[in-house]
N, C-alpha and C positions, 0 to 999 in steps of 0.2 A: 540429944535434940529430939524433940517429939516429931511425930509424923506430920503434924499440922504445920509446924515451923519449917520443916524441910520443904514442904509444898509451896509455902509462901516465898521462900528463897529462890526456888526454881522458877516460879512465875515471874518474880522480879528480874531474874537474870534474862529470861526470855524477852520480857518487855524491853530491857536495855539493849539486847541484841537487835531486836526489830527496829528500835529507834535509831541505832547506828546505821543499819541498812537503809532505812528511809532517808536519812540525812545524806548518805553517800549517793543514793539514786537521785536525790534532788540536786545535789551539786553537779553531778554528771549531766543531767538534763539541762541545767542552766548554761554550762559551758558550750554544750552542743547548740543551743539556741543562739548564743552570742556569735558562734562561728557562722551560723546560717545567715544572720543579719549582715555580718561583714562580707560574706560571700556575695549576697544579693547586692550590697552597695557597690562592691568592686565590679560586679557584672554591669550594674547601671552606669558606672563611670566609664567602663570600657565601651559600652554601647554609645554613650555620648561622644566619646573620643572618636569612635569610628564614624559617627554621623558627621562630626566636624571635619574629619578627614575627607569624607565623601563630598561635603559641600565645597571644601577647598579644591578638591579635584575638579569639580564641575566648573568653578570659576576659572581655573587655569585652562581648562579645555575651551571655554568661551573666548578667553584672550587669544589662544592659539588660532582659533577659527577666524577671529577678526583680523589677525595679522595675515593669515593666508589670503583672505578676500582682498585686503589692501594690496598685496603683492600681485595678485592675479589681474587687478583692474588697471594696471599701469598701461597707458596708451603709448603706441609707437608713433614716431614722427611721420608725417605724410611724405609721399614721394614727390620729386620735382622733375621738371623737364631737363633736357640736355644743355639749355642755354641760360644757366643760372648766373654766369659771370659775363661781364662785358666782353672779355676776350673771346669767349666761346661764341657769343652772339655776333661779334665782328667777323669772325671766320665764316660763320654761316652766311652773312650778307655778302661777303666778298666772293662766295662760291655761286652766287645766283646769276652769273652771266653779265654781259655788257661791261665787263671789267669795272664793277662797282667799287668805288672808293668811299669809305666811311669818313665823314668830315667831323672833326672835333667831337668824338664820342663822349668825352667827359662832360660836355655841356648839356646833352640830352638824356644820357643814361645816369639816372640818380639812384645810387644803391639803396637809399632809404625809402624809395617810392615802391608802390605796388606795380604801377605801369612803367615799364622801361622802354625807351625809344632810341632808335639809331637813325641818323640821317645820312643818306649816301647819294652820290652823283656818279653817273657813268662817264668814263673817260673816252668812250668811243661808241660807234654803232648808231642806230637810228634815233636812240633816245638821248643822245649827247646834249647836255645842258639841262635835262630834266632833273627833278628831285624825287627821291624815294624815301618814304618813312616806313620803318619796320617797328612793330609794336610787340612787346614781350611781357608775359605775366607768368610768374612762378617757373621760369625756364622754358616756357612754350611760346611759339609764335602765334599771336592771336589776331593779327591784322597787318595789312600792307597796302599803302596808297602811293600813287604816283601823281605828281603835279608837273605840268610842263614848265611852269615858271612860278616858283614859290618865293615869297619875300622873306618870311621869318618862320621859325618853328621854335616853340619854347614850352617849358614845363609850367603848368598852372598850379597843380598840387600833386599829391602822391598818386592820384588816379586819373588825372586829366592832362592832356597835351593839346596845344592849339597851333594851327598852321594858318598863316595869311598868305594868299596867293593872288596872282594876276589872272583875271577872268578873260577867257577867249570867247569871242562872239563868232557866229558862223561867218566864214570867209576871211577871218583874220589870218595873217601869216605868223609863222613861229616867232619871228623877231618882235612883232608889234601887237600884243593883245590890247583890245580897245574896250573891254568890259569893266575896267576899273579893278578894284581889289575886293576880295571877300575873305571872310574868316570862318573856319570850321573847327569845332572842338571835338576831340576824340576822348571819350570817357569810358573807363572800365567800371561796369556796374556790379561786378562780382561774378558775372556769368559770361558776358560778352562785351566786345568793344562797340560802343554806340557813338556814331557821329552826330553832332548837333550843329546844324547850319547847312548851308547849301554847298554841294560839290559840283554844281553845274558850271561848266566852263573851266574846270580844273585841268583838263587835258585838251590838246588841240585835236 
């Protein structure tokens, strides 16, 4: 083999080796690029998942806060006075002296009403024969009136009670009022007991 031919063979061999090296480098760089793309995509998916998780967490926190507020704003029932039942009110009236006796409490004390009324008469003392009306709202005594001679007392509605009585004129004796009859309404206006009508001559 001549020197020239040998040189050509060497050159060809070198070119082939470089070609193989270049091919290997190309393949390696391509695989590395693919891995980078996959890694970036995975990172993006993970970020999105984390974002979704944070959003979900925010919604859950909002629901919990709402539930807490609803629990805190529950109102408690108002307090009542000591005479919320007819029995308790009757005991109070009977303790007021003059041996007061409550008459037919079931006819004047209406459980469904706002204004509750008890009618009592003394069985002795200076006021014997007189009539007493006691008015209660929400368990509290809100009014009390005496009539020397009452004819009737009756419930008008849940907040109003009416009394018709014999009117005394100056100089009348207890047995014989001469002023005829008068009617007065007692109305609970939400704050106080308001009489409507005249109370003149209601007592001797």
